[in-house]
N, C-alpha and C positions, 0 to 999 in steps of 0.2 A: 767715559768707559762705550757709549752709543759707539763713539767714532772711531775707537778700539776696533770694535766688532764690525763697522761696516768695511772697515780697513781688514778684517779677517775674513767678512763674505768676499769680499773681490779677489781674495790670494787664495779662496776655495774655490769659487767659481770657475778660475780659470784651468785647475786643473781636472774640475769633475768629466771633461769630455774624455779627457786622454785614460782617466782611470776605470771608466764605461765602456771604454774602446777595450779593454782587454777582459777575455771570458777570468772569472775567479775558478777557483776548483773547490769541490764537492768530497765534503771528506764523509766519512760512514754515517748513518742515521742512530742516534744514540739509541740504546736499552730505553721502553718504556711498556706500561704496563698497559692490558687490554683495556682498564677500566678509564684510561688516561684518554680525553678527549682532547687534547690538545697537539700541534703539527709540530714539527723539530727538524731543523736542516742544520749541520753545521758545513761551513764554508770557510776557506782559507784566502785572505785575496791577498794580489800581485806583490803588495807590500810584506808581507810576511804576518799580516794582523790575522788572528785565528778569531773567528765568531761563530755564536752558537744563539737562531735564533729561534723563538716560540712563537706562534700566533696560537694565542688561548681566546677562543670564540666568547669565552663566558669570564673573565679577567676577576680577580677576587683583590681586594686592595685593601691595605692596611684602615684602622680608624681614624687614621688625620684625612684619609682621601676617599670617602665613600659618597655615593650619592652621583657617580660619572665612571663612564670607563677610564681606567686607570695604564698607563705604561710605566715597566719599570726597565731599572738599564745596570749593570755591573760590570766596568772595566778593574782589569786589575795588569799592574807595571810590573814588571821581574825587578823593582827597586825597593829592597826591605834594607831590616839593618844588619843583614849580614853582607852587603855589600857597602859598609862605611867602611872610610876609611882604617888604615890601624891609625893606634891612640886618637881618633876622632869617631870612635861609635857614638851612635843617637843623630850625627847628621841626618840622615834620611826623616827620624821625628822633626826637625827643623824644616825641611823642604816641604815636608805635610803639612805642616802648622803654616806655611807661606801660602799654599796651595789651597789649603781650606779657607783663608783669611782673605784671599784674591775676589775681587767681587765679582768678574764679572761671570761665572755660574751660579753660584751659592745664591746670589742675590736674584738673578733671576728665576731661577728655581724655588725662588721665597716668593717674587711676585707672581706666579704664574698658582699658585696654592700648593705646592709638592712639599718634597721633603727629599733632601741630599746630605751627604756626609761623606766626609775622606777617611781611612785610618790606615796606618803604616803596621807591618808585622816586619817577623824576620826576614821572609822570602818576596814579598810584595806591598805594595803600596794599591788600596781597593778605593775604587770613584764608585759613590753609587746611587741613583736618586728613583723617586715615583714622581708623576705629573699626570694631571689629566692630558689623555692621548693626544687634545685637540692642540695641545703645544709641546708635545715631543721633537719634533723639526725643530722649532728655536731652541729648546734644551739640550739637541744634540748639536747645536750647531755652536751655542755656548762654550758646552765640555770639550770640543776641538777645538775651540780657537782660545781655551786655556793650556791644553796637552802642545801644543805648539807654538804657544805665545814665549819668544826669546827675547824680553825685554833685560833691560838693565836692571840688574838688584839693587835698589841704592839702601845705603847702609842704615835709615831708618827705618825701614820695614823689617831689618831682621828682629826676631822676639827676644823676648828677658830670657836668658838659658835658664837660670832660677826660679822661675813661674813655668816653663818651658819642662823644665826637670821633675817640679811637683804634680803638676799636671801627666803626665805619663807615667810616674810610680804610684799616683792614686789609682793606676789602673793593671798594677804588678802584683800578685800576690808575694808576700814577706817571703815564702819558697822560693819563689822565681826568683828573686833577687839574691836570695842566700845562693842557690843552685848556681847562680850567672858567675857568682864570685871563686867560683872553684872550676871552673872553663879552665882548659890547657890552653896553654901560649900558642899562639897562630892561629887558634879557630875563632870565627866569626861571637859566636854565643855568651861573649863576655859582656860584663859590667858597660855602661855608657860611661863615655867619659868628659862627665858635662865639665868638669872645671877644667878640661882643656878646652875645648868650644866655650866656655866662658872667658877663659883669657883673650882666646883668639880673636874674639869678638871685642873685646874691652880695650887691646894692648897694642894690636895690629895696624899700622897706620896705613897699609897698603889694602884694606880691605881683604884679606886674604879669606875669611870666613865664607861673604859673598861668592867669590870667584870659587870655592871649594863646590859651595852648592851648585853653583851653574854648572861646574863640572860633572859634578855628580849626575845632574838634570839629561845633559847632551848625551849623557854614554849611556842613558837606561831609558828616557821619554821616546821612544822609537818605537815603533808601528814593529817591527819583528821582535819587540820585548812585552805585548801587550796582545789578552785575549780580552773578548766581550761577550757579553750574553744579554743579551735585548728580548723582552716579553711584551705581547700586546695583542689586543682584538686584531690589529690587519694580518693581508693576507700572506704567506711568508716570502711571495713576491715583491710585495709593496716592502718587508722587512729588509730584504736583500740588498734590494735600489737604496733604501735610509743608511745602512750598513757601509754600502761602497762607497754613495756618495758623502758623508759626514768623513767616514773614517779612513778612506782609500786613500785620502791626500797626505796623510799623515806619512811621513818621511821614515827612510827606514835607514837603518846608520850602520848594517851590515857587520855588526860584531855581532859575536856569539855569545849568548847565555853563560855565566859562570857556572862551573860545573863541579854544584856542593858533593858530588859521590866521591870526589877524591881522596875527601877526608875519610879516617877512620873512627868509625862512632866507638869503638872502644878504647881508644885514647882520647876520646870528646871531653871527658875533664880529669883533673888532676887525683892523684892517689885519695888527696883529703874524700873525696866522694864516694867511696867504695869502706874508707877506713875508721870514719870518723860518726859519731851520733851527736846532732846539733839539736839543743834547746831552744825554745824561742817563746818568751813571752806572749800569750795571748790578748791579742784587744777584746774578744769578746767574754772572756772569763772561760768560753769551753775547753775541753782537751783533747786534742786527735795525734792521733798515732799512724805520722806517714810512712811509709816503706819506698822507697823509690828502688825500679830495677831499670839499666841502661841497656838498651835493646837497639839494634839496624831499624830503620826505619822501617815500618811497617805498610806504608804506602805498596809496597811492590807486592805485598800479599792483600791487597785488597779483594781477591775472587774467593780465598779461604775466611781471611780477618781471622788469624790466631789470637791474636791478643782480645777480639771480643769474646771467644770460646773460653779463653783462660779466665776473665772476668767475669763471665756470668760463672764457672765452675767456684772461683771464690768468693764471690757474694749471694751465692742462692741459698734459701731460706730453709730448706729441704732437711729431713731426719738425717742427724750424721752428719750436718754440715757447721763449716766454721761457725757460722754466723750466729746458729744453734746452740753449740756448744759455748759461745762466750754471753751470749744471750743469758742463759740456763744460770748460769754463775753470777749473774749482774754483773758483768765486766765490762760489757760493751750495749748501745742499744742502736747504732748505725755502723753500714759496712757498705764503701765502694769501691771499685776497683775497675783499673783501666786505662786506656791514654786520653788525655785529655786534647781537643781539636784547637789548640792555639799553636802558633809557630814557633813556641819555644820548647812545648812538649811534644811537637809532632812535626816535623820536618825531613829535608831531602838527606840530614847526617844523621840523626839516630831517633830515635823515640825513647821516651821517658813513661815508664809504665807503674802507675803508683796505684798503692793498697792503703785505704782513710780508714784508720779504726778511730768511731767516737768510744772514748773513754768514756766510763762511768768513774766516780771518785773512789769506788772499790777495782775498778780496772786499773786505776793509776798505781793504788798501792799494789796491784798485782800485775805488772806490765810485766815481770819477767815471767809467767805465768802465759799471758796473753803473747807474748814475744814465744814461746818454747810452745803454745797448739797453734799457733800461727804457721810457723817452718814444717812442723810434723804434718802439719793439712797439705803444704807445700808437696813436702816429700810425700807424701801419698799419693796425691795427683801424678809424679813425675814419674812414679811405680806403677801407677794403674796398666793396664795391658789396654791395645788399640781397640780389643773387644771388646771390655766395657765402657769407654769413652765413645764409640762410635757410636751408639746410639742415643746418645745426649747430645752429641753433635748432629747427627740428622734431626734429631727435634730442634734444635735450634734452628736447624737449614731451614725447617718448614714454617718455622714462625717468622724468620725476615722474609721469608717468600709470600707469603702472606701480608705481611707490612710493607711488601712490594705492590701487591695488588691493590690495597684497600687502605693505603694511608691518607690523609685530609687533605684535599686540594690546598694549598697553601695561597699565602700571598705572595702576588708576582713581588715584589719590593725583597721578600726572605729569600723568594725562589731563585731568583737572578744571583744572590750573594754565593748560595751553595752550588748552583749550577756551575756559575763561571772556575772556582776553584774545582770541580770535579772534573771540567773539561781541560785545564791544563795539567792537572795530575795523573789521569787515569783517562785509559783507551775509549771507557764507555759508558759514561757518567750514566749513572741508576737513576730513574725519573721515578717518582714514587707519586702516587694518587690515591684519594679514597673518596666515596662518596657515599649518599641515601639511596636507597632503593625508593621507587615511587609507586605507590601502591594500587593497584588498580582500583576502578570503580566500582562500586557496589561492597558489598559485604562479605568479610572471610573470617574463619574463626578456629581457633588453636585450642581444643579442649583435652584434658590430662586430667588424673586421677591427683592428689596431695602426694606429693613423696613418703611425709610421715602418715603412715597406716593408722595413729591414732589421734591425730587432728582433723577437727569437725570441722574447719571456718573454711566456705569456700567463697572464692575471692573473684571478681570477674572486672575487668578493664577493659572499656571501649575504647580505641582508639581511632581519634577523627583527623587525617591525615589534611593539611589545605595544600603547604608548598611551599618556594622558596619563600623566604621572611622578606618583611623591613619593620621598620620601628614602629611605623603605624599601623599596622597589621599586627605586631606583636601588643602592641598599645590597646588595640580594640579585643583582642582576646583576652586580654589581662581583666579589662574592664569588664565583658564579658563572664569570666569565672567569678569574679566579686557581686556582680549580681544574681547570680546562679547559686551561688554559697547556701542564702537561706532555703531559697523555693526547692532546691532538690534535695534539700534533708528533710522538708516539710513533707514533700511528697513521697520519698521512696522509706523512710525510715518511720516516720509519723503516721501519716495518713494508708499507706499501703503496707507498713509493717513487713518491708522485703528483706531490710538488711537494719544492720544496727550501727553500720558506718556507710558514711560515702562523702566524696569529693571529685570535685574537678580541679584540671590543673593543666596548665599551659606547657606542652611540650619543645623544645626547641634542639637539634640535633644536627650539628653541622651546618646550620641555614636553614637546614628545612624545619617549618614549623608548623604546629598540629595541636589538638588539646585532648584530653580523656577525662573520662568519668569512671572512677574505683571506687566498687562497693563489696563492703565486705558482710558475709551471711554466715549463720551456722546450720543452712539448709543444708540439702543433699541435692545430685543430678538433680531430681525430677524440680528440686524447688530452684534451682539454677535458671533454668529456661523461664520461671517469672519473674526471676531477679533481671535478666538480661531483657525479657517483655516489659517492664516497668522502665530500666532503662533508655528503651528505644525509646516507649511512649512520652517519658519526659525531655527526651533531645528532640522530637516533632513538634512538642508545645514550647522550646525554646522561646521560640520567635512571636507567639501571643503573650509570652510573659513579658519580654521585650516591648510590643506595642500597648499595653496595656499599662505600662509602666507611667506613673505621671513624671510631668518634667522637672520639676523639684526636686522627687527623689530620684533621677535619673540625675540631676546636676549635684546630690549631695554623695551620690557613690565617687561620681568620676571625681570629685574634689577629694575625698576620703583616701581616692588610688594615688592621686597625684602628690598628696603629705605623707604617703607612704614611700613614696618613689623617693622622696628628698630626705625620707628621714637619715640620719646617719646610722652606719652601721650599728650594731648593738657592741661589736667584738672584734679582737682581730679577727678570728678564726672566721666568723663571716665576712670577714671583708676579704682575707685570702680564699674562699671558696670564689668567689664573685667573681673577681679577678683568675683564678684558674680556670674558672669555666670560659672566660673568653678567650684565651691563651689556647684550651683545647679543642674551642668551637673554632678556632682560628678566626674570629671576630673583629680583637683585641678592642670591643668600644668599651671602654673601661670608664668614662662614662654613660652611658647605656639609659640608667635612672634618669638620669638628667634630660636626657634626649627623648625619654618617653614620657616625660611629667611637660616636658615643651610641647608633643605630641597631643596629649590629651586636652590639652586647653580649648584645641579645635577641632575635636570629635564630637559629631552631633549624634542626637539617637537615629534620625534620619540613615546616616552615614551606616551605623552600624546594622540595621535592618535592613539595608540593602546590600552591605558586607555576606548577612547570615542567609540572605537568601542566594546570593550567587555561588557562594562558596558551599553551602547543603543540600542545597535543592537539587540542582542537576550533577552537582560534581561531588558527591559525596565519597569519600573513599575512608572506609572503615574497616578496621582489624579490631577483634574483640578476642580477649582471651581469658579462658574460663578455666580455673584450678578446683578442682569438685573436691571438696570434704567429706571424710567417712562418716558413717555415722556413729555416737560412742557406743552404742547399745551393741554393736557388734566385738567392743575390747574384749577380749577374754582374759586379761590380767594386768599388772600395772607393770609399764614398760620400764621406771625406773628401777623396780626392784629386782629384777631381772639381770641388769647391767651393773657394773663395776662402776661405784661412786668417783666417778673422773673429777675429784676435787682441784679448785683452782690451785689449792694449798701444795699439792703436787707439784703444779707446772712451776708456783714459783719458789720451791724449793733451792735452798742456796745450799750449795757445796763447798763447806769450807777447805779450801786447799793452800796450801805454802805458797807464797811468792818464786819461791824454787823452784816450781814444780816440773817434772820433765814428763813429756805427754806423748804417750805409746801411738804409732801408727792404729792399734787395732781400735783404737778410740772413735778413732772417726768411719773404720771400716765396717763396723757393726752398729755403731751408736752405743756402746756401751762404755762404764767407768773402767772395764779390763777385760781380757779374754776370755772371762767364764760365765759372769753376771751381766745381767741385762742391765742397763739403767730405768730407773722408775723414774728420770723425766721424761724418756723415752717411748718407752712400754704403752704408757696409759695415752699418749697419742697417737701410734702406733694400730692401739687397738681403735681407738674411737676413730680413725679415716678408713680403717677397713669396714667400719660397722656400717658409717655411713656410705660407703663405699659400693656396699653390698644393695642399698635401697635406692641409691641413685639410677634407675633402669628407668627414664622418661620416657613412658608410650603414651603416643598422641592417639587418640579413640575419634571412631569415626561417630558421627553425628546423626540423630533422626532427621527425616527429611522436614528442608523448610527452608527460607530464601536466600540462606547464607551458604557461601561453599566451603566445605571443613576440609581441613591441610592435617594433611596423613604424613606429608615430610616436607620439613622446612627446608630442607638443600634445593630440592625442588622447584619448589614454591620461588624461592629468590632467583633461582636460575630463568625464570619465565621473567621475570622484572625487567622494565626500567630502567634506568637510574639515573638520578638526578646531577645535571652540570653543577657542580659546587656554584653557586652566588653568591657574591658580595651584598651584602645587606645595606639597602640605599635611603637615601633621606627620608624623612616623613613623612614629604610633601609625594613621593611616587606614586600614581596613580595604582589606585587595587587592582583594576582588570588587568593588571601584570601577572597576577597569581593566582589566577583562576585555574 
């Protein structure tokens, strides 16, 4: 393998000077959020390869590559199953398997401590990897060598077709296989011809299968059929030089890509697709009704996204909606709508819009009623005036704009995969960012009255922001919270009698860590000041508590926390919540507890003291949120006696409807069972929402003079704050001084 790489390196060096002597065309800079600190550049090489380079000053890695700066790349080749020869569909997957098993690239990435993969879809094959940045150059060299490699394909290297078929079909839903069997003749999305491929491999003496694979590779693995996205912390100039040096030598074959728009989406499937109902035995025991509509490719409507708006209308859960209608009858527990982003459902020929209704046993018995309600609701939407739909569309547009501005700064490996596809199919890729605001040093306060004027509870939460997280910092904070659990209760509840409940907790938001102290009391505004003062006094005494702690007590606390970190999840819900938190925060450290346990073994009391001095003395960033309760003596009457008794029995009332029911449009228009009488299942809910809405008038209160700044306009306060760059979580031995 080393000799092959040396040969390829020599071939590359011969062409480098010629490539770098030509100027590459810079295309439009893609749209990006104002909170996005990365720099972008789109370039078109002389050989036709299109590249998007991303300079990220603070790259985020996946859980497999934490602790060092990482680089990630995704490359697509316009070679998917839609280009397979007639009667030999599946050939692209054979080629993908061979390239994935070729050790010239994947073995090198693994040796560098990175991750790589190759996957084939309907319109492209994607190569992607993530490696430590110091290995980026060598990894690009090995990937380029794989792409331009033209060795003879020995018969022994061909995979066993039956095994490959099982591997591919394991990742395809039964629905996709069923729909593929309904593809019209001469369209490229039909079932794979596994039997033909197997017969060709086993019985043909002239190695025709190998020859077909080589031809497929020569026709498509050319620079003018490739798109690349490269992301690293290097400058745009350095990244552009890398792209030119490594990908500029890939030859172009001058062949145009296949124009899939010549296919008419309306005839992509045989009549059975539109006329028949198919019953499929479920492997998990669930019952689901899938309705699928054939649409033109929605990629062309990427600016207005009509399919996303329609999905919102069908799946929203407000009063009068299809979802609430089915749920109140106990016919369905869940409903999803939209176009899946896999190549079979969304491609350049057609789109498949799917409405999935997860049915209960009762819903299956009344499936005619479910269908009648569904199509009546669709009819209602279709007949709605544009003036009615426009405010709903504008609302969704505002939500999407907010997501564009504040979406999470994703790990580079996932970011480049999305960006390379966007750069291929859309003129202006949407680049999304999210971040956490950095609190200013000192103390700031948000003060308001309880929304319920008959709630006597006062709650104060003091949040102390530390900064970008590491495993070691989080472990120190977890240990500190455990050590303070008893002293804080003893001081605030037992000794000072300022509250009836208090707890301290580590807070981790999108890679930014801190901790909070929350206390609850029956006291009013005057008592709240005493409670806040007591919290501050305890906060200042935390260092003294740790200093006075005996070494044996410290070791016992540390061992107790280690055992808790290593304890198995008590139930599936706890495990699911733990994993989802990793996904939502974008860290993907599913072994976080194990890493924290390892870090805790080496944490000393002296290190904790030093950490507390550094972070809390000169760098304290405090936000105090105070909700002041109302004195019970001011209550004039019992709130419950003056309101309708909103019994849960009304909500769970089952309306017996024959399975042959025909649902009218008016039921959804006004949320009633008929045009004249309101349904009790909606009226109680609407009244409750109306009552709560009249009370949700949050007014931030001024605060009597002290050393804390009072926030009276949250939006104005946020606009004055700096934004934390999204930090990747680092190895446990990262120095703490990086996070002051």
